[in-house]
C-alpha positions as CSV (number, residue, x, y, z in Angstrom):
1,M,48.2,150.6,112.2
2,C,48.7,154.3,111.3
3,I,49.9,155.4,107.8
4,V,53.3,156.4,109.0
5,A,53.9,153.1,110.8
6,E,52.9,151.3,107.6
7,C,55.0,153.3,105.5
8,L,58.1,152.8,107.8
9,E,57.6,149.2,107.8
10,M,57.6,149.2,104.0
11,A,60.2,151.6,103.5
12,S,62.8,149.6,105.4
13,G,62.3,146.8,103.0
14,F,62.1,149.0,99.9
15,C,65.6,150.8,100.8
16,K,67.3,147.5,101.1
17,T,65.7,146.0,97.8
18,A,65.6,149.2,95.5
19,Q,67.1,148.8,92.1
20,I,68.0,152.5,92.0
21,K,71.0,154.4,93.2
22,P,70.8,154.7,96.9
23,V,70.7,158.2,98.4
24,Q,73.0,159.5,101.0
25,K,72.4,158.4,104.6
26,S,70.3,161.1,106.3
27,K,70.8,162.5,109.8
28,W,67.2,162.7,109.9
29,D,65.0,159.9,111.2
30,M,62.8,158.1,108.6
31,E,59.7,158.6,110.5
32,Q,60.2,162.3,110.3
33,L,61.1,162.3,106.5
34,I,58.0,159.9,105.8
35,G,55.8,162.2,108.0
36,G,56.9,165.2,105.9
37,M,56.0,163.3,102.7
38,I,52.7,162.3,104.0
39,W,52.1,166.0,105.2
40,I,52.7,167.3,101.7
41,L,50.4,164.7,100.0
42,R,47.7,165.1,102.6
43,T,47.7,169.0,102.5
44,G,48.4,169.5,98.8
45,A,50.9,172.4,100.1
46,Q,54.0,173.3,98.1
47,W,57.4,171.9,99.2
48,R,58.5,175.4,100.5
49,S,55.5,175.5,102.6
50,L,56.5,172.2,104.6
51,S,56.1,172.6,108.1
52,K,59.0,173.4,110.5
53,E,58.2,170.3,112.6
54,F,59.8,168.2,109.8
55,P,63.3,168.0,108.3
56,P,64.2,170.7,105.7
57,Q,62.1,170.6,102.5
58,S,65.0,169.8,100.1
59,T,65.9,166.8,102.3
60,V,62.3,165.5,102.3
61,H,61.8,166.1,98.7
62,R,65.1,164.4,97.8
63,R,64.0,161.3,99.6
64,F,60.6,161.7,98.1
65,Q,61.9,161.6,94.5
66,Y,64.1,158.7,95.5
67,F,61.1,156.8,96.8
68,N,58.9,157.8,93.7
69,K,61.5,156.7,91.2
70,G,61.8,153.5,92.8
71,G,57.9,152.7,92.8
72,F,57.5,152.9,96.5
73,F,54.2,154.8,96.4
74,E,52.6,152.5,94.0
75,E,53.6,149.6,96.2
76,V,52.0,151.4,99.2
77,L,48.9,152.0,97.2
78,R,48.8,148.5,96.0
79,K,49.2,147.1,99.6
80,W,46.4,149.4,101.0
81,L,44.2,148.7,98.1
82,T,44.4,144.9,98.5
83,S,43.7,145.3,102.3
84,F,40.2,146.5,101.7
């Protein structure tokens, strides 16, 4: 399973159970948002350099902050590490 697909699967559950204030519903598809986050993490680029194939950098960054605050990335890393 590809990284984006795994994150999408986990994100749907995370958004329902997160113990933090929910973010506004986005007009962007969750796959596009997660793809943008992964692009930034993979390339190490600055947010303002986010490729135009993804939603606006402010939207992706806001969702990234929401996921980070709720511990989403730690959960993803934990799942990946236990799969090895």
